[in-house]
C-alpha positions in Angstrom: 0.0 0.0 0.0 1.3 3.4 -1.0 1.6 5.9 1.9 0.8 8.8 -0.4 -2.8 7.6 -1.0 -3.7 7.4 2.7 -5.7 10.4 3.8 -4.8 12.0 7.0 -7.7 12.5 9.4 -7.5 15.9 11.0 -8.9 15.4 14.5 -7.8 18.5 16.3 -11.4 19.7 17.3 -12.8 23.1 16.9 -10.7 26.3 16.8 -11.0 29.3 19.1 -12.1 31.4 16.2 -15.0 29.1 15.5 -16.1 29.3 19.2 -15.9 33.1 19.1 -18.0 33.3 15.9 -20.7 31.0 17.4 -20.8 33.0 20.6 -21.1 36.3 18.7 -24.1 34.9 16.6 -25.8 33.6 19.8 -25.3 37.1 21.5 -26.7 38.9 18.5 -29.8 36.7 18.4 -30.3 37.1 22.2 -30.0 40.9 22.0 -32.5 41.1 19.1 -35.0 38.9 21.0 -34.6 40.9 24.2 -35.1 44.3 22.4 -38.1 43.1 20.5 -39.8 41.8 23.7 -39.0 45.1 25.5 -40.4 47.3 22.7 -43.6 45.1 22.6 -44.3 45.5 26.3 -43.5 49.2 26.3 -46.0 49.6 23.5 -48.6 47.9 25.7 -48.0 50.5 28.4 -48.4 53.4 26.0 -51.5 51.9 24.4 -53.2 51.2 27.7 -52.5 54.7 29.0 -53.8 56.3 25.8 -57.0 54.2 25.8 -57.7 55.1 29.4 -57.1 58.8 28.6 -59.4 58.6 25.6 -62.1 56.9 27.5 -61.9 59.6 30.2 -62.1 62.4 27.7 -65.1 60.8 26.0 -66.9 60.4 29.3 -66.1 64.0 30.3 -67.5 65.2 27.0 -70.7 63.2 27.4 -71.1 64.6 30.9 -70.5 68.1 29.7 -73.3 67.4 27.2 -75.7 67.4 30.2 -75.8 63.6 30.6 -74.5 62.0 33.8 -71.6 59.8 33.0 -68.8 58.0 34.8 -66.1 55.4 34.0 -65.1 52.3 35.9 -61.6 50.9 35.7 -61.0 47.3 36.9 -58.4 44.6 36.7 -58.3 41.1 38.0 -54.9 39.8 39.3 -52.8 38.7 36.3 -55.6 39.8 34.0 -56.2 42.6 31.5 -57.2 46.2 32.5 -60.8 46.9 31.7 -62.8 50.1 31.1 -66.6 50.4 31.2 -68.3 53.7 30.5 -71.8 54.5 31.9 -74.2 57.2 30.8 -77.2 58.0 32.9 -76.5 54.9 35.0 -76.6 52.5 32.0 -73.5 50.8 30.4 -72.4 52.8 27.4 -70.9 50.3 25.0 -69.1 47.1 26.0 -66.6 46.3 28.7 -63.3 47.0 26.9 -60.0 45.4 27.7 -57.5 48.4 27.3 -54.4 46.7 28.7 -53.0 43.2 28.6 -52.0 41.1 31.5 -48.7 42.1 33.2 -49.5 45.7 33.6 -49.9 47.4 36.9 -52.3 50.4 37.3 -51.8 52.7 40.3 -54.4 55.3 41.2 -53.5 58.6 43.0 -56.3 60.4 44.8 -56.3 64.2 45.5 -54.9 64.9 49.0 -54.2 61.2 49.8 -50.7 60.1 50.4 -49.5 57.2 48.3 -51.2 55.2 45.6 -53.8 52.5 45.4 -53.1 49.6 43.0 -56.0 48.5 40.9 -57.0 44.9 41.7 -60.0 42.6 41.6 -61.2 43.7 45.0 -61.2 47.4 44.1 -62.4 49.0 40.9 -62.2 52.7 40.5 -65.1 54.9 39.5 -64.3 58.3 38.0 -67.2 60.8 37.6 -67.2 64.2 36.1 -69.3 67.2 37.2 -72.0 68.1 34.6 -71.6 71.9 35.1 -67.9 72.4 34.6 -66.4 69.0 33.8 -64.3 68.8 37.0 -63.7 65.4 38.7 -66.3 64.7 41.3 -65.9 63.0 44.6 -67.5 59.6 44.3 -68.6 57.4 47.2 -66.8 59.6 49.8 -63.5 59.0 48.1 -61.3 61.9 47.1 -61.2 62.6 43.3 -58.7 60.7 41.2 -55.9 62.9 39.9 -53.5 60.4 38.3 -53.6 57.0 36.8 -50.1 55.4 36.3 -49.8 52.4 34.0 -46.5 50.5 34.3 -44.8 47.3 33.3 -41.9 47.9 35.7 -39.7 49.6 33.2 -41.9 52.2 31.6 -44.7 54.3 33.1 -47.5 56.2 31.3 -49.2 58.8 33.5 -52.8 59.8 32.8 -53.3 63.1 34.8 -56.7 64.5 35.4 -57.0 68.1 36.4 -59.4 68.1 39.4 -60.8 71.5 38.6 -61.3 71.3 34.9 -61.3 67.5 34.2 -58.8 68.0 31.5 -56.9 64.7 30.7 -53.2 64.7 29.9 -51.0 61.7 29.1 -47.2 61.6 29.5 -44.4 59.1 29.7 -42.0 59.0 32.6 
């Protein structure tokens, strides 16, 4: 047998450069996945805050049109955030899910220290005055002046001016 025809088997394993290339590819894929997940959940915070603000404005406008109106915010643990509008004591439209599970909604009342987290045991009713659109005291509770929607990283604040009822949204 001729030694020139025998193929050598190169059994040295993988090189350091190959390991570095594989780790770089895995890192890039992980970073893209993390960023896309973060952007998606931040959009949920923005969307929920804007939908709550829009519902508040619509309710205030209905109330200023000489109809009695209020809005109820609710959330079950680990569930979506819901909004139900009422006009003249009757539901106005359907119960609407405005935020997906994983969001936390904190309510700030005028003159009350701290915040109250929305949960299944406590829904929040926000009513506007028919004469000037200001936020009314409902059920003996102080008027709501801020609703903060958060996912732990991003917060959307829905501020309600207690004197005019004007609704303003902002990121923080």
